[in-house]
C-alpha positions in Angstrom: -0.4 7.6 -98.8 -3.9 9.3 -99.0 -3.6 10.3 -95.3 -0.8 12.8 -96.0 0.3 12.8 -99.6 -2.8 13.1 -101.8 -3.8 16.3 -103.4 -6.5 16.6 -100.7 -4.9 14.7 -97.8 -6.9 13.4 -94.9 -4.7 15.1 -92.3 -3.3 18.6 -92.3 0.4 19.6 -92.3 0.1 20.4 -88.6 -0.9 16.8 -87.9 1.9 15.6 -90.1 4.4 17.7 -88.1 3.1 16.3 -84.8 3.2 12.7 -85.9 6.5 12.7 -87.8 8.3 15.3 -85.7 9.3 17.3 -88.8 7.7 19.3 -91.6 6.2 17.6 -94.6 8.6 19.6 -96.8 11.6 18.3 -94.9 10.3 14.7 -95.1 9.8 14.9 -98.8 13.3 16.4 -99.3 14.8 13.5 -97.3 12.8 11.0 -99.3 13.6 12.5 -102.6 17.4 12.6 -101.8 17.3 9.0 -100.7 15.4 7.9 -103.8 17.9 9.8 -106.0 21.0 8.3 -104.4 20.0 4.9 -103.2 18.4 2.2 -105.4 16.7 0.7 -102.4 14.3 3.6 -102.0 13.2 3.5 -105.7 9.9 1.7 -106.3 10.6 -1.5 -108.3 8.6 -4.5 -109.4 9.0 -7.7 -107.4 9.5 -11.2 -108.8 5.7 -11.4 -109.6 5.8 -8.2 -111.4 3.9 -6.2 -108.8 5.3 -2.8 -107.8 6.9 -2.8 -104.4 6.8 -0.1 -101.7 7.5 3.5 -102.7 10.3 5.6 -101.1 7.7 7.5 -99.1 6.4 4.3 -97.6 9.9 3.0 -96.7 10.8 6.4 -95.1 7.5 6.5 -93.3 8.2 3.0 -91.9 11.7 4.0 -90.7 10.6 7.3 -89.2 7.7 5.7 -87.3 10.2 3.3 -85.7 12.6 6.2 -84.8 9.9 8.7 -83.7 7.9 6.4 -81.5 10.3 3.7 -80.6 8.0 1.1 -82.1 9.1 -2.5 -82.8 9.6 -3.5 -86.5 6.5 -5.6 -86.6 4.1 -2.7 -85.8 4.2 -1.5 -89.5 2.6 -4.8 -90.6 -0.8 -3.4 -89.5 -0.3 0.2 -90.6 1.6 -0.1 -93.8 1.1 -3.8 -94.7 4.9 -4.1 -94.6 6.7 -7.2 -93.5 9.0 -7.0 -90.5 12.1 -7.7 -92.6 11.2 -4.9 -95.0 10.7 -2.5 -92.1 14.1 -3.5 -90.7 15.8 -3.1 -94.0 14.1 0.3 -94.5 15.3 1.4 -91.1 18.8 0.3 -91.8 19.0 1.9 -95.2 17.3 5.1 -93.9 19.9 5.5 -91.1 22.9 4.7 -93.4 21.6 7.2 -96.0 21.0 9.9 -93.4 24.4 9.4 -91.8 26.0 9.6 -95.3 24.3 12.9 -96.1 25.2 14.3 -92.7 28.9 13.4 -93.2 28.9 15.1 -96.6 27.4 18.3 -95.1 29.6 18.6 -92.1 32.9 17.2 -93.2 
């Protein structure tokens, strides 16, 4: 989160664009739309009461898989996210994106 989304991020918007293949503004719009329309992308507490991953983290996970062609277990090291959570994030991200594209074009 601090690399790109803090008030004083570690990396610039240009680095964000190069790594995510889109502008930070577009990424945040997609994330906000998914959070507003899909419960999966909202941050919620788990069974222990600890907060789960944010929508930004879940979208980052999905986009790293799509942008780089990585396997789902790669995000374990970068985001500390389990392989199943990465797979679920990718699936929900793709379904949500397709849903919004259908609304726009049809």
